[in-house]
PQR file with spaces between the fields and no chain letter, atoms N, CA, C, O and H, PARSE charges and radii, in Angstrom:
ATOM       1  N    MET     1     133.671  139.916  -31.469 -0.4000 1.5000
ATOM       2  CA   MET     1     134.899  140.216  -30.537 -0.0000 2.0000
ATOM       3  C    MET     1     134.642  141.118  -29.520  0.5500 1.7000
ATOM       4  O    MET     1     135.219  141.058  -28.434 -0.5500 1.4000
ATOM       5  N    SER     2     133.753  142.010  -29.823 -0.4000 1.5000
ATOM       6  CA   SER     2     133.401  143.000  -28.617 -0.0000 2.0000
ATOM       7  C    SER     2     132.656  142.110  -27.533  0.5500 1.7000
ATOM       8  O    SER     2     133.115  142.034  -26.393 -0.5500 1.4000
ATOM       9  H    SER     2     133.285  142.060  -30.705  0.4000 1.0000
ATOM      10  N    GLU     3     131.612  141.502  -27.868 -0.4000 1.5000
ATOM      11  CA   GLU     3     130.944  140.559  -26.831 -0.0000 2.0000
ATOM      12  C    GLU     3     131.787  139.556  -26.158  0.5500 1.7000
ATOM      13  O    GLU     3     131.544  139.266  -24.987 -0.5500 1.4000
ATOM      14  H    GLU     3     131.240  141.563  -28.794  0.4000 1.0000
ATOM      15  N    ASN     4     132.764  139.000  -26.802 -0.4000 1.5000
ATOM      16  CA   ASN     4     133.841  138.218  -26.200 -0.0000 2.0000
ATOM      17  C    ASN     4     134.576  139.016  -25.098  0.5500 1.7000
ATOM      18  O    ASN     4     134.749  138.607  -23.950 -0.5500 1.4000
ATOM      19  H    ASN     4     132.961  139.236  -27.753  0.4000 1.0000
ATOM      20  N    ASN     5     134.972  140.166  -25.573 -0.4000 1.5000
ATOM      21  CA   ASN     5     135.714  140.791  -24.721 -0.0000 2.0000
ATOM      22  C    ASN     5     134.983  141.363  -23.602  0.5500 1.7000
ATOM      23  O    ASN     5     135.585  141.841  -22.640 -0.5500 1.4000
ATOM      24  H    ASN     5     134.831  140.498  -26.505  0.4000 1.0000
ATOM      25  N    LYS     6     133.802  141.341  -23.672 -0.4000 1.5000
ATOM      26  CA   LYS     6     132.694  141.958  -22.428 -0.0000 2.0000
ATOM      27  C    LYS     6     132.730  140.941  -21.441  0.5500 1.7000
ATOM      28  O    LYS     6     132.859  141.183  -20.240 -0.5500 1.4000
ATOM      29  H    LYS     6     133.312  140.953  -24.452  0.4000 1.0000
ATOM      30  N    ILE     7     132.596  139.572  -22.029 -0.4000 1.5000
ATOM      31  CA   ILE     7     132.336  138.350  -21.202 -0.0000 2.0000
ATOM      32  C    ILE     7     133.561  138.133  -20.428  0.5500 1.7000
ATOM      33  O    ILE     7     133.466  137.811  -19.243 -0.5500 1.4000
ATOM      34  H    ILE     7     132.491  139.376  -23.004  0.4000 1.0000
ATOM      35  N    GLY     8     134.824  138.294  -21.049 -0.4000 1.5000
ATOM      36  CA   GLY     8     136.098  138.098  -20.442 -0.0000 2.0000
ATOM      37  C    GLY     8     136.394  139.164  -19.048  0.5500 1.7000
ATOM      38  O    GLY     8     136.815  138.887  -17.925 -0.5500 1.4000
ATOM      39  H    GLY     8     134.901  138.555  -22.011  0.4000 1.0000
ATOM      40  N    THR     9     136.014  140.367  -19.607 -0.4000 1.5000
ATOM      41  CA   THR     9     136.009  141.728  -18.600 -0.0000 2.0000
ATOM      42  C    THR     9     135.072  141.192  -17.350  0.5500 1.7000
ATOM      43  O    THR     9     135.541  141.279  -16.216 -0.5500 1.4000
ATOM      44  H    THR     9     135.672  140.592  -20.520  0.4000 1.0000
ATOM      45  N    TYR    10     133.779  140.649  -17.539 -0.4000 1.5000
ATOM      46  CA   TYR    10     132.990  140.345  -16.693 -0.0000 2.0000
ATOM      47  C    TYR    10     133.647  139.243  -15.597  0.5500 1.7000
ATOM      48  O    TYR    10     133.721  139.413  -14.380 -0.5500 1.4000
ATOM      49  H    TYR    10     133.397  140.578  -18.460  0.4000 1.0000
ATOM      50  N    LYS    11     134.088  138.107  -16.336 -0.4000 1.5000
ATOM      51  CA   LYS    11     134.755  137.137  -15.388 -0.0000 2.0000
ATOM      52  C    LYS    11     135.766  137.769  -14.725  0.5500 1.7000
ATOM      53  O    LYS    11     135.853  137.471  -13.533 -0.5500 1.4000
ATOM      54  H    LYS    11     134.028  137.969  -17.324  0.4000 1.0000
ATOM      55  N    PHE    12     136.546  138.546  -15.147 -0.4000 1.5000
ATOM      56  CA   PHE    12     138.016  139.193  -14.738 -0.0000 2.0000
ATOM      57  C    PHE    12     137.390  139.980  -13.213  0.5500 1.7000
ATOM      58  O    PHE    12     138.007  139.896  -12.151 -0.5500 1.4000
ATOM      59  H    PHE    12     136.476  138.787  -16.115  0.4000 1.0000
ATOM      60  N    VAL    13     136.386  140.550  -13.330 -0.4000 1.5000
ATOM      61  CA   VAL    13     135.904  141.517  -12.372 -0.0000 2.0000
ATOM      62  C    VAL    13     135.055  140.533  -11.209  0.5500 1.7000
ATOM      63  O    VAL    13     135.184  140.487   -9.986 -0.5500 1.4000
ATOM      64  H    VAL    13     135.886  140.618  -14.193  0.4000 1.0000
ATOM      65  N    ALA    14     134.188  139.814  -12.086 -0.4000 1.5000
ATOM      66  CA   ALA    14     133.098  138.885  -11.093 -0.0000 2.0000
ATOM      67  C    ALA    14     133.843  137.719  -10.166  0.5500 1.7000
ATOM      68  O    ALA    14     133.334  137.383   -9.097 -0.5500 1.4000
ATOM      69  H    ALA    14     134.084  139.851  -13.080  0.4000 1.0000
ATOM      70  N    GLU    15     135.127  137.103  -10.663 -0.4000 1.5000
ATOM      71  CA   GLU    15     135.674  136.204   -9.762 -0.0000 2.0000
ATOM      72  C    GLU    15     136.044  136.445   -8.539  0.5500 1.7000
ATOM      73  O    GLU    15     135.522  135.835   -7.606 -0.5500 1.4000
ATOM      74  H    GLU    15     135.540  137.376  -11.531  0.4000 1.0000
ATOM      75  N    PRO    16     137.078  137.446   -8.333 -0.5600 1.5000
ATOM      76  CA   PRO    16     137.382  137.909   -7.132  0.2800 2.0000
ATOM      77  C    PRO    16     136.063  138.198   -6.163  0.5500 1.7000
ATOM      78  O    PRO    16     135.920  137.892   -4.979 -0.5500 1.4000
ATOM      79  N    PHE    17     135.255  138.805   -6.948 -0.4000 1.5000
ATOM      80  CA   PHE    17     134.177  139.375   -5.988 -0.0000 2.0000
ATOM      81  C    PHE    17     133.266  137.890   -5.575  0.5500 1.7000
ATOM      82  O    PHE    17     132.784  137.742   -4.452 -0.5500 1.4000
ATOM      83  H    PHE    17     135.370  139.053   -7.910  0.4000 1.0000
ATOM      84  N    HIS    18     133.151  137.004   -6.512 -0.4000 1.5000
ATOM      85  CA   HIS    18     132.453  135.890   -5.994 -0.0000 2.0000
ATOM      86  C    HIS    18     133.043  135.140   -5.040  0.5500 1.7000
ATOM      87  O    HIS    18     132.459  134.521   -4.152 -0.5500 1.4000
ATOM      88  H    HIS    18     133.542  137.124   -7.425  0.4000 1.0000
ATOM      89  N    VAL    19     134.530  135.217   -5.283 -0.4000 1.5000
ATOM      90  CA   VAL    19     135.307  134.409   -4.005 -0.0000 2.0000
ATOM      91  C    VAL    19     135.197  135.207   -2.827  0.5500 1.7000
ATOM      92  O    VAL    19     135.189  134.538   -1.793 -0.5500 1.4000
ATOM      93  H    VAL    19     135.005  135.720   -6.005  0.4000 1.0000
ATOM      94  N    ASP    20     135.122  136.292   -2.700 -0.4000 1.5000
ATOM      95  CA   ASP    20     135.144  137.247   -1.525 -0.0000 2.0000
ATOM      96  C    ASP    20     133.607  136.926   -1.004  0.5500 1.7000
ATOM      97  O    ASP    20     133.391  136.685    0.184 -0.5500 1.4000
ATOM      98  H    ASP    20     135.129  136.836   -3.539  0.4000 1.0000
ATOM      99  N    PHE    21     132.691  136.942   -1.876 -0.4000 1.5000
ATOM     100  CA   PHE    21     131.134  137.020   -1.524 -0.0000 2.0000
ATOM     101  C    PHE    21     130.984  135.445   -0.745  0.5500 1.7000
ATOM     102  O    PHE    21     130.540  135.353    0.400 -0.5500 1.4000
ATOM     103  H    PHE    21     132.867  137.138   -2.841  0.4000 1.0000
ATOM     104  N    THR    22     131.346  134.464   -1.408 -0.4000 1.5000
ATOM     105  CA   THR    22     131.477  133.017   -0.762 -0.0000 2.0000
ATOM     106  C    THR    22     132.340  133.007    0.491  0.5500 1.7000
ATOM     107  O    THR    22     132.091  132.268    1.444 -0.5500 1.4000
ATOM     108  H    THR    22     131.707  134.539   -2.337  0.4000 1.0000
ATOM     109  N    GLY    23     133.083  133.621    0.465 -0.4000 1.5000
ATOM     110  CA   GLY    23     134.243  133.705    1.889 -0.0000 2.0000
ATOM     111  C    GLY    23     133.497  134.324    3.017  0.5500 1.7000
ATOM     112  O    GLY    23     133.417  133.852    4.151 -0.5500 1.4000
ATOM     113  H    GLY    23     133.286  134.220   -0.309  0.4000 1.0000
ATOM     114  N    ARG    24     132.884  135.577    2.534 -0.4000 1.5000
ATOM     115  CA   ARG    24     132.099  136.195    3.746 -0.0000 2.0000
ATOM     116  C    ARG    24     131.162  135.559    4.210  0.5500 1.7000
ATOM     117  O    ARG    24     130.975  135.451    5.422 -0.5500 1.4000
ATOM     118  H    ARG    24     132.948  135.960    1.612  0.4000 1.0000
ATOM     119  N    LEU    25     130.230  134.898    3.081 -0.4000 1.5000
ATOM     120  CA   LEU    25     129.087  133.767    3.540 -0.0000 2.0000
ATOM     121  C    LEU    25     129.537  132.772    4.417  0.5500 1.7000
ATOM     122  O    LEU    25     128.981  132.608    5.504 -0.5500 1.4000
ATOM     123  H    LEU    25     130.382  134.986    2.097  0.4000 1.0000
ATOM     124  N    THR    26     130.576  132.028    4.022 -0.4000 1.5000
ATOM     125  CA   THR    26     130.990  131.011    5.023 -0.0000 2.0000
ATOM     126  C    THR    26     131.211  131.513    6.176  0.5500 1.7000
ATOM     127  O    THR    26     130.595  131.047    7.135 -0.5500 1.4000
ATOM     128  H    THR    26     131.028  132.161    3.140  0.4000 1.0000
ATOM     129  N    MET    27     132.143  132.587    6.363 -0.4000 1.5000
ATOM     130  CA   MET    27     132.198  133.321    7.689 -0.0000 2.0000
ATOM     131  C    MET    27     131.206  133.551    8.221  0.5500 1.7000
ATOM     132  O    MET    27     131.125  133.179    9.391 -0.5500 1.4000
ATOM     133  H    MET    27     132.643  132.966    5.584  0.4000 1.0000
ATOM     134  N    GLY    28     130.197  134.156    7.694 -0.4000 1.5000
ATOM     135  CA   GLY    28     128.970  134.426    8.506 -0.0000 2.0000
ATOM     136  C    GLY    28     128.109  133.252    8.988  0.5500 1.7000
ATOM     137  O    GLY    28     127.405  133.304    9.996 -0.5500 1.4000
ATOM     138  H    GLY    28     130.262  134.458    6.744  0.4000 1.0000
ATOM     139  N    VAL    29     128.232  132.157    8.156 -0.4000 1.5000
ATOM     140  CA   VAL    29     127.422  130.914    8.720 -0.0000 2.0000
ATOM     141  C    VAL    29     128.180  130.196    9.828  0.5500 1.7000
ATOM     142  O    VAL    29     127.646  129.608   10.768 -0.5500 1.4000
ATOM     143  H    VAL    29     128.804  132.115    7.337  0.4000 1.0000
ATOM     144  N    LEU    30     129.513  130.315    9.606 -0.4000 1.5000
ATOM     145  CA   LEU    30     130.519  129.456   11.048 -0.0000 2.0000
ATOM     146  C    LEU    30     130.265  130.698   12.257  0.5500 1.7000
ATOM     147  O    LEU    30     130.016  130.400   13.426 -0.5500 1.4000
ATOM     148  H    LEU    30     129.948  130.793    8.843  0.4000 1.0000
ATOM     149  N    GLY    31     130.367  132.073   11.789 -0.4000 1.5000
ATOM     150  CA   GLY    31     130.154  132.976   13.138 -0.0000 2.0000
ATOM     151  C    GLY    31     128.939  132.589   13.870  0.5500 1.7000
ATOM     152  O    GLY    31     128.975  132.416   15.088 -0.5500 1.4000
ATOM     153  H    GLY    31     130.569  132.314   10.840  0.4000 1.0000
ATOM     154  N    ASN    32     127.683  132.422   13.065 -0.4000 1.5000
ATOM     155  CA   ASN    32     126.580  132.019   13.627 -0.0000 2.0000
ATOM     156  C    ASN    32     126.407  130.554   14.082  0.5500 1.7000
ATOM     157  O    ASN    32     125.356  130.193   14.611 -0.5500 1.4000
ATOM     158  H    ASN    32     127.654  132.563   12.076  0.4000 1.0000
């Protein structure tokens, strides 16, 4: 249960970061 909770927390924290990272990456590519 502890392991599953860790994964759930990781996804909860990583998802917004992943979206922001890909968004910045796309903006950087379009900018150049």
